Structure formats: C-alpha cells, structure tokens
C-alpha positions as CSV (number, residue, x, y, z in Angstrom):
1,X,73.0,121.9,192.8
2,X,70.6,118.9,192.6
3,X,67.7,119.0,190.1
4,X,64.6,117.1,190.9
5,X,61.6,116.5,188.7
6,X,58.7,117.1,191.0
7,X,56.0,117.0,188.5
8,X,55.0,113.4,187.6
9,X,55.5,112.5,183.9
10,X,52.4,111.9,181.9
11,X,51.8,108.8,179.9
12,X,53.0,110.2,176.6
13,X,56.0,111.8,178.3
14,X,57.0,108.4,179.8
15,X,56.8,106.9,176.3
16,X,59.1,109.6,174.9
17,X,61.6,109.1,177.7
18,X,61.5,105.3,177.3
19,X,62.2,105.7,173.6
20,X,65.0,108.1,174.2
21,X,66.7,105.6,176.6
22,X,66.3,102.8,174.1
23,X,67.8,105.0,171.3
24,X,70.7,106.1,173.5
25,X,71.4,102.5,174.5
26,X,71.4,101.4,170.8
27,X,73.7,104.3,169.9
28,X,76.1,103.5,172.7
29,X,76.2,99.9,171.6
30,X,76.8,100.8,168.0
31,X,79.7,103.1,169.0
32,X,81.2,100.4,171.1
33,X,80.9,97.8,168.3
34,X,82.4,100.2,165.8
35,X,85.4,100.7,168.1
36,X,85.8,96.9,168.5
37,X,85.4,96.1,164.8
38,X,88.0,98.7,163.7
39,X,90.5,97.8,166.4
40,X,93.9,97.1,164.9
41,X,97.4,96.3,166.1
42,X,98.9,99.7,167.0
43,X,102.5,98.6,166.4
44,X,103.5,96.5,163.4
45,X,106.7,95.5,161.6
46,X,107.8,98.3,159.4
47,X,106.8,101.0,161.8
48,X,109.4,103.2,163.5
49,X,107.9,102.1,166.9
50,X,108.5,98.5,166.0
51,X,112.1,99.2,165.0
52,X,112.7,100.6,168.4
53,X,111.7,97.4,170.1
54,X,114.9,95.7,171.3
55,X,113.9,92.3,172.6
56,X,111.8,89.4,171.5
57,X,109.6,89.8,174.6
58,X,109.0,93.5,173.7
59,X,107.8,92.4,170.2
60,X,105.6,89.7,171.8
61,X,104.1,92.2,174.1
62,X,103.5,94.7,171.3
63,X,101.1,92.4,169.5
64,X,99.1,91.2,172.5
65,X,95.4,92.3,172.3
66,X,93.9,93.7,175.5
67,X,91.8,91.1,177.2
68,X,88.8,93.4,177.5
69,X,88.8,93.9,173.7
70,X,89.2,90.2,173.1
71,X,86.3,89.3,175.4
72,X,84.0,91.6,173.5
73,X,85.0,90.8,169.9
74,X,82.7,88.6,167.9
75,X,84.2,85.4,166.4
76,X,84.2,87.0,163.0
77,X,86.1,90.0,164.2
78,X,88.5,87.7,166.0
79,X,89.2,85.9,162.7
80,X,89.7,89.2,161.0
81,X,92.4,90.1,163.5
82,X,93.9,86.6,163.0
83,X,94.2,87.4,159.3
84,X,95.9,90.7,160.2
85,X,98.2,89.2,162.9
86,X,101.6,90.9,162.4
87,X,103.8,87.9,163.3
88,X,101.8,85.3,161.4
89,X,105.0,83.8,160.0
90,X,106.6,83.0,163.4
91,X,105.7,79.3,163.0
92,X,108.3,78.9,160.3
93,X,111.1,79.4,162.9
94,X,110.6,76.0,164.5
95,X,111.2,72.3,163.5
96,X,107.7,71.7,162.4
97,X,104.8,74.0,161.5
98,X,102.6,72.5,164.2
99,X,105.2,72.9,166.9
100,X,105.6,76.5,165.7
101,X,101.9,77.1,166.0
102,X,101.8,75.7,169.5
103,X,104.6,78.1,170.5
104,X,102.6,80.9,168.9
105,X,99.4,79.8,170.8
106,X,101.4,79.9,174.1
107,X,102.8,83.3,173.4
108,X,100.0,85.3,171.8
109,X,96.6,85.6,173.5
110,X,94.7,85.9,170.2
111,X,95.1,82.2,169.5
112,X,93.9,81.0,172.9
113,X,90.7,83.0,172.3
114,X,90.3,81.8,168.7
115,X,90.6,78.1,169.6
116,X,88.0,78.5,172.3
117,X,85.3,79.9,170.0
118,X,83.0,77.2,168.7
119,X,81.9,79.2,165.7
120,X,85.4,80.5,164.6
121,X,85.8,77.7,162.1
122,X,83.1,79.0,159.7
123,X,84.8,82.4,159.5
124,X,88.2,80.8,159.0
125,X,86.6,78.7,156.3
126,X,85.3,81.8,154.6
127,X,88.8,83.4,154.6
128,X,90.4,80.1,153.4
129,X,88.0,79.9,150.5
130,X,88.7,83.5,149.5
131,X,92.5,82.8,149.7
132,X,93.7,82.2,146.1
133,X,97.0,80.9,145.1
134,X,98.4,84.4,144.8
135,X,96.4,86.3,147.4
136,X,93.0,87.1,148.8
137,X,90.4,87.5,146.1
138,X,88.0,89.8,147.8
139,X,88.8,90.2,151.4
140,X,90.8,93.4,152.3
141,X,93.8,91.8,153.9
142,X,97.5,92.1,153.1
143,X,99.0,89.6,150.6
144,X,102.6,90.3,151.7
145,X,104.6,87.1,152.0
146,X,101.7,85.3,150.5
147,X,103.0,81.7,150.5
148,X,103.7,81.9,154.2
149,X,100.4,83.5,154.9
150,X,98.6,80.7,153.0
151,X,100.4,78.1,155.0
152,X,99.5,80.0,158.2
153,X,95.8,80.0,157.3
154,X,95.9,76.3,156.6
155,X,97.8,75.7,159.8
156,X,95.2,77.6,161.9
157,X,92.2,76.0,160.3
158,X,93.6,72.5,160.6
159,X,93.7,72.6,164.4
160,X,91.5,69.9,165.9
161,X,89.5,72.4,168.0
162,X,88.5,74.2,164.9
163,X,87.6,71.3,162.6
164,X,85.7,69.4,165.2
165,X,83.2,72.3,165.6
166,X,82.5,72.6,161.9
167,X,79.2,71.2,160.7
168,X,79.2,68.2,158.4
169,X,78.6,70.4,155.3
170,X,81.4,72.8,156.4
171,X,83.8,69.9,156.8
172,X,83.1,68.8,153.2
173,X,83.6,72.4,152.0
174,X,86.9,72.5,153.8
175,X,88.0,69.2,152.4
176,X,87.0,70.2,148.9
177,X,88.8,73.5,149.2
178,X,92.0,71.9,150.6
179,X,91.9,69.4,147.6
180,X,91.5,72.3,145.2
181,X,94.5,74.1,146.8
182,X,96.6,71.0,146.5
183,X,95.8,70.7,142.8
184,X,96.8,74.4,142.3
185,X,100.0,74.1,144.3
186,X,101.5,71.2,142.4
187,X,101.5,73.3,139.3
188,X,103.4,76.2,140.8
189,X,107.1,75.8,141.6
190,X,107.1,77.9,144.7
191,X,104.4,75.8,146.3
192,X,105.2,72.3,144.9
193,X,107.5,71.4,147.8
194,X,106.9,69.0,150.6
195,X,106.3,71.8,153.2
196,X,104.1,73.7,150.7
197,X,101.9,70.7,149.9
198,X,101.6,69.1,153.3
199,X,99.5,71.9,154.9
200,X,96.7,71.3,152.4
201,X,97.1,67.5,152.7
202,X,97.0,67.7,156.5
203,X,93.6,69.4,156.3
204,X,92.3,66.5,154.2
205,X,93.7,63.9,156.5
206,X,92.2,65.7,159.6
207,X,88.7,65.8,158.1
208,X,88.9,62.1,157.1
209,X,90.2,61.2,160.6
210,X,87.5,63.2,162.5
211,X,84.8,61.9,160.2
212,X,86.0,58.4,160.7
213,X,85.9,57.7,156.9
214,X,86.0,53.9,156.7
215,X,88.7,53.9,154.0
216,X,90.9,56.0,156.2
217,X,90.2,53.8,159.3
218,X,91.3,50.6,157.5
219,X,94.2,52.1,155.5
220,X,97.6,50.4,155.9
221,X,98.9,54.0,156.1
222,X,96.6,55.1,158.8
223,X,99.3,55.2,161.5
224,X,101.5,57.4,159.4
225,X,98.6,59.6,158.5
226,X,97.6,60.0,162.2
227,X,101.1,60.8,163.2
228,X,101.2,63.4,160.4
229,X,97.9,65.0,161.7
230,X,99.4,65.2,165.2
231,X,102.8,66.5,164.3
232,X,102.2,68.3,161.1
233,X,105.3,66.6,159.7
234,X,105.6,64.0,157.0
235,X,108.3,62.9,154.6
236,X,106.4,59.9,153.2
237,X,105.3,60.9,149.7
238,X,103.2,57.7,149.1
239,X,101.2,58.5,152.2
240,X,100.5,62.0,151.0
241,X,99.1,60.7,147.7
242,X,97.1,58.0,149.5
243,X,95.5,60.7,151.6
244,X,94.7,62.7,148.5
245,X,93.2,59.6,146.9
246,X,91.0,58.9,150.0
247,X,89.9,62.6,150.0
248,X,88.7,62.2,146.3
249,X,86.8,59.0,147.3
250,X,85.2,60.7,150.2
251,X,84.1,63.7,148.1
252,X,82.7,61.4,145.5
253,X,80.9,59.3,148.1
254,X,79.3,62.4,149.5
255,X,78.3,63.7,146.1
256,X,76.6,60.4,145.2
257,X,74.6,60.5,148.4
258,X,73.4,64.0,147.6
C-alpha cells in the first residue's frame, strides 16, 4: 500500500522535517565513522583461526583490509591500524630492512594507502614521539616484541613519500626525536647494535638529504650516506657518526635561527 501526503506541509512543518533529515544524516555519519574507527584485524597471530591457516598466502589474505574500509578511513585511523598491523615484523625476514618493507608494501594493501596519504606523516610522527625505548608511553597499542616494533615504526616513517610531505617544523621534530632515540639506544645493550642504531640514523640522514643541508651536500661521506638512505643498509660506522654529528649541527643551526 502506498502512502501519500496530500496535505501540503506548512512552513513550520517543513523546518521540522528539514531538521529531522539533518539529524538523521549526522547520526548515520557518526555510526559509520564509529564503525570505521573501531575496525580491527579480525584474525591475528595467537588466535585459533590464525593457527588454522596453512599457507603464507592465507596469512597474507587474512590481514588485508577491505578496500571500501581503507578508502573511508582517515589518515589518523590508517596510522592507528598501521600500529596494530599483526605482521609488522615481516621486514626482518629479508636481507635489509628496506627491502623487507618494500616486500610488505607489495603484499599488504594498508601500506600502499598509507604511503599515498599526504598527511599520514604527522600522525606517524605523533606515534613515533610517543614510542619510548621500552614501549608506547600513552598510546593504547601493544608493546609486544617492542624492539622490532620500534624498528618498524622508524622504517615506516623514514620512507621518502612520508618525510617529503612533512612541514619544515615537523621535519625538525622528526630529526630531533630520531637523535634522541639514538642517544637512548646506545646505552641499552639490546638496541646498541648496528641494525638497532641504523633505523634512527637513517631518519636523520633522510631529513638532512631532503632538506639539502649544506654540510650534508658537501660531505665526503655523502655518497655512502645516500646509498644508506636508499638501501637501509650500512656497515660503515664512521659514516653513522658523521651523520649524527651533522644532525646535531643542523639542530643547532635551526635553534640559533629561532
């Protein structure tokens, strides 16, 4: 049976109907956003469902995020899921951390979306600054396998697509934070290794390179530093400490200007 409103609505009635539609639209939008912001990976390592997965491809498929969800997530929500990503340590299975990340980016759709977001860097920076040497300070993410997770965060944030989109102030914040992490790592045995230190140093080198810091541009170790940025691999300890020294000089120069 079709119902028709044959009596024209009066002015006040139109206002009420209009307000009702606006409220309904807002409510629907709020419900949708709540569903998106609370989305989580349904199957994770440790679950019985995960243990029943038999092949690597099944495990890869299990942590893919539906494209319709990814397209509607804000950059902040996307970074949240990046912090919760169940297979964040996969990069360690390859010859270099950077090559490992490139494999992850090819396998898992979350990273393709993350690297395409121009504002993702500021939310990654927020997470990085909250990441202490033993775990997150305030953010509600898991601290399991913390040393690997810290390397993972540094690996993600040092991607050129991410750093290039940061503002000048955010680049300085990132450089200062990486320098702080380096100072903390060298005092802790589990971090004071070449793989452990190089993820922080690579951030410093990347910022200096992208900002075209004159001291970096004219350094005799520039070629080695650029290769390090591109590959994520370095075994040249003098170059590491040269990059740290240049980072200190860059920070001091910026502080003097301010």
